[in-house]
C-alpha positions in Angstrom: -4.3 7.4 30.7 -2.2 7.1 27.8 0.6 4.1 27.8 2.0 4.4 24.2 1.8 7.3 21.2 3.9 7.3 18.0 3.8 9.8 15.8 3.8 9.3 11.3 3.4 11.6 8.9 -0.3 13.1 8.9 -1.1 11.0 11.7 -0.8 9.5 15.1 -1.2 5.7 17.1 -1.6 6.2 20.6 -2.6 3.4 23.0 -4.4 4.2 26.3 -6.7 3.2 29.0 -10.4 3.5 29.0 -12.7 3.6 31.7 -15.8 4.6 30.3 -16.0 7.5 27.4 -12.6 8.6 26.4 -12.3 11.3 23.2 -9.5 11.6 20.5 -9.3 14.4 17.9 -6.9 15.1 15.0 -6.7 17.9 12.7 -7.0 17.5 8.8 -6.0 20.5 7.1 -8.0 19.9 3.1 -11.4 19.4 2.2 -11.0 16.2 0.9 -8.5 14.3 1.7 -9.2 10.1 3.3 -9.2 9.2 7.3 -7.8 5.9 7.7 -8.6 5.0 11.0 -8.4 1.4 13.0 -8.7 0.6 16.7 -8.6 -3.2 18.6 -9.5 -3.9 22.4 -5.9 -5.5 23.3 -7.8 -6.7 26.6 -9.7 -5.5 30.0 -8.2 -5.1 33.2 -9.2 -8.5 35.0 -7.3 -11.4 33.7 -10.0 -13.7 33.8 -12.4 -11.5 31.7 -11.9 -11.7 27.8 -15.1 -11.5 26.4 -16.6 -10.2 23.5 -17.8 -7.3 24.6 -16.3 -4.3 22.5 -16.6 -0.8 22.9 -18.6 1.7 21.3 -16.5 4.5 18.8 -18.6 7.8 16.9 -16.4 9.5 14.8 -17.7 13.3 14.6 -16.9 16.7 12.0 -15.8 19.3 12.9 -19.3 21.1 13.3 -20.1 18.4 15.2 -22.1 16.9 12.3 -21.6 12.6 13.1 -20.2 10.7 10.6 -19.9 7.0 10.8 -20.7 5.2 14.5 -19.5 1.5 15.4 -21.8 0.0 18.4 -19.6 -2.9 20.2 -16.3 -3.6 18.0 -13.8 -5.4 19.4 -11.9 -4.2 16.4 -12.1 -2.3 13.4 -10.6 -0.7 10.2 -12.2 2.1 8.5 -12.2 5.8 5.8 -13.5 7.9 5.0 -13.7 11.0 2.7 -13.0 14.4 5.4 -16.9 16.2 3.8 -14.7 19.6 5.4 -11.3 20.9 6.9 -11.2 21.3 10.8 -10.6 18.9 14.0 -11.9 15.6 14.1 -13.5 14.3 17.6 -13.5 10.7 17.8 -15.2 9.5 20.3 -14.6 5.9 22.3 -17.4 4.4 25.1 -16.8 1.6 26.9 -19.6 -0.5 28.4 -17.8 -3.1 30.1 -17.6 -3.2 34.1 -14.1 -4.0 33.0 -10.9 -1.1 32.2 -10.0 -1.6 28.2 -6.8 -0.4 26.5 -7.5 0.2 23.5 -5.1 0.5 20.6 -6.0 3.5 17.8 -4.6 5.2 15.2 -5.8 7.1 12.6 -3.6 8.5 9.0 -4.5 11.4 6.7 -4.2 11.5 3.6 -3.7 14.1 1.2 -2.9 13.8 -2.5 -1.1 17.2 -3.6 -1.9 18.3 -7.4 0.8 20.6 -8.7 -0.7 23.8 -10.2 3.5 24.8 -12.0 4.6 23.4 -13.7 8.1 22.2 -14.7 10.6 23.3 -17.7 9.6 19.2 -18.3 6.0 18.0 -18.4 7.4 15.4 -17.4 7.7 15.4 -13.7 4.2 16.3 -12.5 3.8 12.7 -13.2 6.0 11.7 -12.0 6.0 13.8 -8.5 1.7 12.9 -8.6 2.9 9.2 -8.2 5.8 9.8 -5.7 2.9 10.8 -3.5 1.1 8.0 -4.8 3.8 6.1 -2.7 4.1 7.5 0.4 0.4 7.2 0.6 0.6 3.5 -0.5 3.8 3.2 2.2 1.5 4.9 5.1 -1.2 2.8 4.7 0.5 -0.9 4.5 2.2 0.4 7.8 -0.8 1.8 8.8 -2.0 -1.9 8.2 0.3 -3.2 9.9 0.6 -1.2 13.3 -3.1 -2.9 13.3 -2.5 -6.3 12.6 -0.1 -5.9 15.6 -2.6 -4.8 17.7 -4.7 -7.7 16.9 -1.4 -10.0 17.4 -1.2 -8.5 21.2 -4.6 -9.1 21.1 -5.1 -12.9 20.8 -1.7 -14.1 22.7 -2.6 -12.3 26.0 -6.2 -15.0 25.2 -3.9 -17.7 24.3 -1.6 -16.9 27.2 -5.1 -16.7 29.9 -6.3 -19.9 27.9 -3.4 -21.7 28.5 -3.1 -20.6 31.9 -6.2 -21.7 32.8 -6.1 -25.4 30.8 -3.2 -26.1 33.0 -5.3 -24.4 36.3 -7.7 -27.2 35.0 -4.9 -30.0 33.7 -3.4 -30.0 38.2 -7.0 -30.1 39.1 -7.4 -32.7 37.0 -4.2 -34.4 38.4 -5.3 -33.6 42.4 -8.7 -34.8 41.9 -6.6 -38.6 40.6 -3.7 -38.8 43.0 -6.4 -38.1 45.7 -8.8 -40.8 44.6 -6.1 -43.2 43.6 -4.6 -42.9 47.9 -8.8 -42.9 48.4 -8.7 -46.0 46.5 -5.4 -47.7 48.4 -6.7 -47.1 51.1 -10.0 -48.4 51.3 -8.5 -51.6 49.7 -6.1 -52.0 52.3 -8.5 -51.9 54.9 -10.8 -54.7 53.4 -7.8 -57.0 52.6 -7.2 -56.2 56.3 -11.0 -57.3 57.0 -10.7 -60.6 55.2 -7.6 -61.5 56.9 -8.7 -60.8 60.4 -12.0 -63.2 59.3 -10.3 -65.8 57.8 -8.1 -66.5 60.7 -10.9 -66.5 62.8 
C-alpha cells in the first residue's frame, strides 16, 4: 500500500507499508549515471513494538545481476555507478511479524557533456558547472528528505517511550496510594485495639 509519493527530476520518493516483500523499479537512462538511494523504516503496525529489526534490500540491475544488498537495516544511504542503462529493481523483504512503514528515495544523477562548442568557449565550463550545481542541489534535497524520515522515526519512538513512562508512573502512583490507604487502615485498627485493651 503506497502512502506518499514525491517526484523530482531524475528521482522519486515513496512511503509504503510492507508486509513480507515489496519491489520498486526505476529506469536509469544512461550508463555511468550515479544512482543515490536511501531508506528508513519509520514504524511498525504495533505501537508497542519498537525493536531494532530492520528490512532487507536487494538491488538488481537490468539483467537481473545483483548490485548491492543490505540485511536487517533500519536505515541506509547508498550510491552506486550504474554499470548499464535500463530498469533497476529495489526489492525490500520484511522478516518481522509486523507490517513496517518504509520511506524510500531514489535519485539518478547525470552529467551531460556538450559536444558542440558555442562561439564563446567559456560557455561549456559554465554549463558544466551549472549542471554540477544542479546535481549538488538535488543531492542536498535527497539527503534532507532522508533526514526528515529519520526524524519521523525518532519522533514516533520518543512518543511511544513517553507513553510507556506515563503509564508506568500512573501505575506506580496507584500502587503508592493503595499502600498509603492500607497503612492508614492498619494504623487505625492498631490504635483502636490498643485503646480497647487499655480501657479494660
